[in-house]
C-alpha positions in Angstrom: 71.5 -71.2 -15.3 73.7 -69.9 -12.4 77.4 -70.2 -13.0 80.0 -69.9 -10.3 83.0 -68.3 -12.1 86.3 -68.7 -10.2 89.7 -67.0 -10.8 92.2 -65.8 -8.3 92.4 -62.3 -9.8 89.3 -60.2 -10.5 90.8 -57.6 -12.8 92.2 -57.8 -16.3 95.8 -58.8 -15.5 96.7 -61.4 -18.1 95.3 -63.9 -20.5 93.6 -66.0 -17.9 91.7 -63.0 -16.6 90.7 -61.9 -20.2 89.2 -65.4 -20.7 87.5 -65.2 -17.3 85.8 -61.8 -18.0 85.0 -62.5 -21.6 83.4 -65.8 -20.7 81.3 -64.2 -18.0 80.2 -61.4 -20.4 79.2 -64.0 -23.0 77.2 -66.0 -20.4 75.4 -62.9 -19.1 74.5 -61.8 -22.7 72.6 -65.1 -23.0 70.6 -64.5 -19.8 72.7 -66.6 -17.4 73.5 -65.5 -13.8 77.3 -65.3 -13.1 78.6 -65.5 -9.5 82.3 -64.4 -9.5 84.6 -65.6 -6.7 88.2 -64.5 -6.4 90.8 -62.9 -4.1 90.6 -59.4 -2.7 93.0 -57.0 -4.5 93.1 -53.2 -4.8 92.7 -53.4 -8.6 89.6 -55.6 -8.5 86.5 -54.7 -10.5 83.4 -54.0 -8.4 81.3 -57.0 -7.5 78.3 -57.5 -5.3 80.0 -60.8 -4.2 83.3 -59.2 -3.1 82.4 -59.8 0.5 82.8 -63.5 -0.2 86.3 -63.1 -1.7 89.3 -64.5 0.2 91.9 -62.3 1.7 94.7 -61.0 -0.4 97.8 -63.2 -0.5 101.3 -62.2 -1.8 104.0 -64.7 -2.4 106.7 -62.3 -3.6 108.7 -59.7 -1.8 110.2 -59.5 1.7 108.6 -61.6 4.4 109.1 -62.5 8.1 109.6 -66.2 8.8 106.2 -66.4 10.3 104.5 -64.8 7.3 106.5 -67.0 4.9 105.3 -70.1 6.8 101.7 -69.0 6.7 102.0 -68.3 2.9 103.4 -71.7 2.3 100.6 -73.3 4.2 98.0 -71.4 2.2 99.7 -72.3 -1.1 99.6 -76.0 -0.2 96.0 -76.1 1.2 93.8 -73.1 1.9 91.3 -73.8 4.6 90.2 -70.1 4.4 89.4 -70.5 0.7 87.4 -73.7 1.3 85.4 -72.2 4.1 84.6 -69.0 2.0 83.7 -71.0 -1.1 81.4 -73.4 0.9 79.5 -70.5 2.4 79.0 -69.0 -1.1 77.9 -72.4 -2.5 75.3 -73.0 0.3 73.9 -69.5 -0.2 73.9 -69.2 -4.0 73.4 -72.9 -5.0 75.2 -72.6 -8.4 74.3 -75.1 -11.2 77.9 -75.4 -12.4 81.4 -74.0 -11.6 83.8 -72.8 -14.2 87.3 -72.4 -12.9 90.3 -70.6 -14.5 93.5 -69.8 -12.7 93.1 -71.0 -9.1 96.7 -72.0 -8.1 98.5 -70.7 -5.0 96.2 -67.8 -4.1 93.1 -70.0 -3.9 94.7 -73.4 -4.2 93.3 -76.7 -5.5 92.0 -77.3 -2.0 88.7 -75.7 -3.2 88.1 -78.6 -5.6 87.0 -80.8 -2.7 84.4 -78.3 -1.7 82.8 -78.3 -5.1 82.8 -82.1 -5.2 81.3 -82.3 -1.7 78.4 -80.2 -2.8 78.0 -82.1 -6.1 78.6 -79.0 -8.2 79.6 -80.0 -11.8 83.0 -78.5 -12.4 85.0 -77.5 -15.4 88.5 -76.0 -15.3 90.2 -74.2 -18.2 93.9 -75.0 -18.5 95.7 -71.8 -19.1 99.1 -73.3 -18.5 100.8 -76.6 -17.6 100.3 -76.5 -13.8 98.6 -79.9 -13.6 101.8 -81.6 -14.8 104.5 -79.0 -14.0 105.1 -77.6 -10.5 106.4 -74.4 -12.1 103.5 -73.9 -14.6 105.7 -73.6 -17.7 107.4 -76.8 -18.8 110.4 -74.6 -19.2 113.7 -74.9 -17.3 117.2 -73.4 -17.8 116.3 -71.7 -21.0 114.5 -74.4 -22.9 111.3 -76.6 -22.8 111.5 -79.3 -20.1 109.4 -82.5 -19.6 111.4 -84.0 -16.8 108.4 -84.1 -14.4 106.5 -86.5 -16.8 104.4 -89.1 -15.0 104.6 -87.3 -11.7 108.4 -87.1 -11.2 108.0 -83.7 -9.5 111.3 -84.1 -7.6 113.0 -82.8 -10.8 111.6 -79.4 -10.0 113.7 -79.5 -6.8 116.8 -80.8 -8.5 116.6 -78.1 -11.2 115.6 -75.3 -8.8 112.5 -74.5 -10.9 111.1 -72.2 -8.2 112.9 -69.1 -9.5 116.2 -70.6 -8.6 115.3 -71.0 -4.9 115.6 -74.4 -3.2 112.9 -73.6 -0.7 110.4 -72.4 -3.3 111.2 -75.4 -5.5 110.6 -77.8 -2.6 107.3 -76.0 -1.9 106.1 -76.3 -5.5 107.0 -80.0 -5.7 105.2 -80.6 -2.4 102.1 -78.9 -3.8 102.2 -81.0 -6.9 102.6 -84.3 -4.9 99.9 -83.2 -2.4 97.2 -82.4 -5.0 98.3 -85.2 -7.3 99.0 -88.6 -6.0 98.1 -87.9 -2.3 94.8 -86.1 -2.4 93.8 -86.6 -6.1 92.3 -83.1 -6.0 92.1 -82.9 -9.8 89.9 -86.0 -9.8 87.1 -83.7 -8.5 87.1 -81.8 -11.8 84.4 -83.2 -14.2 86.0 -81.7 -17.4 89.1 -79.9 -18.3 89.0 -77.4 -21.2 92.2 -76.9 -23.2 92.3 -73.8 -25.4 94.9 -75.3 -27.7 95.2 -78.8 -29.1 98.8 -78.7 -28.3 98.3 -78.2 -24.6 95.7 -81.0 -24.5 98.1 -83.4 -26.2 101.0 -82.3 -24.1 99.5 -82.8 -20.7 98.2 -86.2 -21.8 101.7 -87.1 -22.9 103.0 -85.9 -19.6 100.8 -88.5 -17.9 97.7 -86.4 -16.8 94.7 -88.6 -16.6 91.9 -86.0 -16.4 89.1 -85.8 -18.9 90.1 -83.1 -21.3 88.4 -81.6 -24.4 89.7 -78.9 -26.8 87.8 -75.7 -26.4 89.3 -72.4 -27.4 88.9 -69.5 -25.0 86.1 -67.1 -25.5 87.4 -64.0 -27.3 85.2 -61.1 -28.0 86.9 -59.6 -31.1 84.4 -56.7 -31.4 86.1 -55.1 -28.4 88.9 -54.1 -30.8 88.4 -51.9 -33.8 90.6 -53.1 -36.7 93.1 -51.0 -38.6 92.9 -52.0 -42.2 96.0 -50.2 -43.4 99.7 -51.1 -42.8 101.3 -48.4 -40.7 104.9 -47.2 -41.0 107.8 -49.5 -39.8 106.7 -50.1 -36.3 107.0 -53.6 -34.7 105.3 -54.4 -31.4 105.9 -57.0 -28.8 103.3 -57.2 -25.9 103.6 -59.5 -23.0 105.5 -60.5 -19.9 109.2 -59.8 -20.0 110.6 -63.1 -18.9 113.2 -65.5 -20.4 110.7 -67.9 -21.8 109.0 -65.1 -23.9 112.0 -64.9 -26.3 112.4 -61.1 -26.2 116.2 -61.4 -26.1 116.0 -63.2 -29.5 113.8 -60.4 -30.8 116.3 -57.8 -29.8 119.1 -59.7 -31.5 117.0 -60.1 -34.6 116.1 -56.4 -35.0 119.8 -55.4 -34.9 120.5 -53.9 -38.3 116.9 -53.4 -39.3 115.5 -50.0 -39.9 112.4 -50.2 -37.7 110.8 -48.8 -34.6 110.4 -51.5 -32.0 108.0 -51.2 -29.0 108.5 -53.7 -26.2 105.3 -53.4 -24.2 105.0 -55.0 -20.8 106.9 -55.6 -17.6 108.6 -58.5 -15.8 111.9 -59.8 -14.4 113.9 -59.5 -17.6 113.2 -55.7 -18.1 116.5 -54.4 -16.9 118.6 -57.0 -18.8 116.6 -56.3 -22.0 117.2 -52.6 -21.7 120.9 -53.2 -21.4 120.9 -55.4 -24.6 118.9 -52.7 -26.5 121.5 -50.1 -25.8 123.9 -52.0 -27.9 121.6 -52.3 -31.0 122.2 -50.3 -34.2 119.6 -48.7 -36.6 116.5 -50.0 -34.9 114.8 -47.6 -32.5 113.8 -49.7 -29.4 111.6 -48.4 -26.6 110.1 -49.9 -23.4 106.8 -48.1 -22.6 106.1 -50.6 -19.8 102.7 -52.1 -18.9 99.9 -50.2 -20.6 96.1 -50.2 -19.9 94.2 -52.1 -22.5 92.9 -49.1 -24.6 96.5 -47.8 -25.0 97.8 -51.2 -25.8 95.3 -51.6 -28.6 96.2 -48.2 -30.0 99.9 -49.3 -30.0 99.0 -52.5 -31.9 96.8 -50.7 -34.4 99.6 -48.2 -35.1 102.1 -51.1 -35.9 102.9 -52.9 -39.1 102.9 -56.3 -37.3 103.2 -57.9 -33.9 106.0 -60.4 -32.9 105.5 -63.4 -30.6 109.0 -64.9 -30.2 108.2 -67.3 -27.4 110.6 -70.1 -26.5 108.2 -72.0 -24.2 105.1 -73.9 -25.1 102.5 -71.2 -25.6 98.9 -72.2 -25.3 96.4 -69.7 -27.0 98.0 -66.3 -26.3 95.6 -63.4 -26.2 98.5 -61.2 -27.4 98.1 -62.9 -30.8 94.3 -62.9 -30.9 94.3 -59.1 -30.0 96.8 -58.4 -32.8 94.5 -60.4 -35.2 91.4 -58.5 -34.0 93.3 -55.2 -34.7 93.9 -56.4 -38.2 97.6 -57.1 -37.8 99.6 -60.2 -38.7 101.9 -61.9 -36.2 105.4 -63.2 -36.7 105.6 -66.1 -34.2 107.9 -68.9 -33.2 106.9 -72.4 -34.3 106.2 -73.8 -30.9 103.3 -74.9 -28.7 99.9 -73.8 -29.8 101.1 -70.8 -31.9 101.1 -72.7 -35.3 97.4 -73.5 -34.7 96.5 -69.9 -35.2 99.5 -68.2 -36.9 99.1 -69.8 -40.3 102.1 -69.4 -42.5 101.5 -66.8 -45.2 97.9 -66.4 -44.2 97.6 -64.8 -40.8 101.4 -64.3 -40.2 104.8 -65.9 -40.5 106.6 -68.5 -38.5 110.3 -69.1 -37.5 112.1 -71.6 -35.3 112.2 -70.6 -31.6 115.5 -69.0 -30.7 116.5 -68.5 -34.3 117.3 -64.7 -34.5 118.4 -64.9 -38.1 115.1 -66.7 -39.1 113.1 -64.1 -37.2 115.0 -61.3 -38.9 114.2 -62.7 -42.4 110.5 -62.9 -41.6 110.4 -59.4 -40.2 112.3 -58.0 -43.1 109.8 -59.7 -45.5 106.9 -57.7 -44.0 108.9 -54.5 -43.6 109.8 -54.6 -47.3 106.3 -55.4 -48.4 103.7 -53.6 -46.3 101.0 -54.7 -48.8 101.6 -58.3 -47.8 101.3 -57.3 -44.1 98.1 -55.6 -44.9 96.7 -58.7 -46.7 97.7 -61.0 -43.8 96.2 -58.6 -41.3 92.9 -58.7 -43.1 93.0 -62.5 -43.1 93.8 -62.4 -39.4 90.8 -60.3 -38.6 88.5 -62.5 -40.6 89.9 -65.5 -38.8 89.0 -64.3 -35.3 85.6 -63.1 -36.4 84.8 -66.5 -37.8 86.6 -68.9 -35.3 85.6 -66.9 -32.2 82.1 -65.8 -33.3 80.2 -65.3 -30.0 77.2 -67.6 -30.8 79.5 -70.3 -31.9 81.6 -69.9 -28.7 78.5 -70.0 -26.6 77.2 -73.2 -28.1 80.6 -74.9 -27.6 80.7 -73.7 -24.0 77.2 -75.0 -23.3 78.1 -78.4 -24.8 81.1 -78.6 -22.4 78.9 -77.7 -19.4 76.4 -80.4 -20.4 79.3 -83.0 -20.6 80.5 -82.0 -17.1 77.0 -82.2 -15.7 76.5 -85.7 -17.2 79.7 -87.0 -15.5 78.8 -85.4 -12.2 75.3 -87.1 -12.1 
């Protein structure tokens, strides 16, 4: 089988890209041909198909009015992406297309090209973009469902485009265009939801697409586990943004005797550093974004990992990578997190935003490294069983078959 694999970035940037590359590796290991298609970027992996990639687009940073207008047009509907993809389809004749993160840099405009050429199409939902113009279902510091049933004007009223009226209008326009106007998502034969929570939530929000629960491919063997509990080091790894709950973590570690490593970058970095300067006892450091091998080393050297999110997480790779390294996770009880962080088995849970509750759970593991070690062993066994490659492959092939049946 020849699979067209689509994602806007072609390097390991975040969870969507990890799923994209691990899925492609799994498919190739079973003898399938994978044709990647993405956007040009200096960090891209090498690919014989890079000549078919679309030109690089950046939506952040300074821009002239003319450049901003062109970027807005591309975000809404990319004629360049459609033309590029159609050329690739005609030449390669894929049997199926598996899409991941396509928004903005490629745009849902490409879905019409796949439908035109009768290519069965599956799209993995890595976030809430199909029901939320701003991806996150998170507004003004808390989960938000105001755009339920296509009421996307709320994104404008609440300035969900990073506080900008112009960006918010553009995001709402995109949602209306590819929703009730063009029905672009109707060209997808099957949506794959990595967590049951996300599947249920987008349905509750009024999304009518055909969705099945299918966990992302995760190749746990890429990470060598550490079986022993290590010191008093706590690790957070992820994007430093308000919805990730890192401010709650910093409040919770105040008064604890522990080393805290906040790994990652993002818009909240400067504010978080200022908060950390006021803490007592805990040693807090910000090593920034780390390449994957160094990130794994940091996790393996920790006692446990913390995921204090305050938005609806899906199936975060930060948790799966901690499990693969043999480390338990202390996570907020929100979104898809309780599906994998099982209380007392693979980690501990606390209510999102509850710094005192988080402190109690962290102190529990700091005071009993043996319990952390036991949970870490359970966590490794969980990912080895639940994400076993042959099992993941069979589930993926079943999903592809369902998409092909609907397409015929």
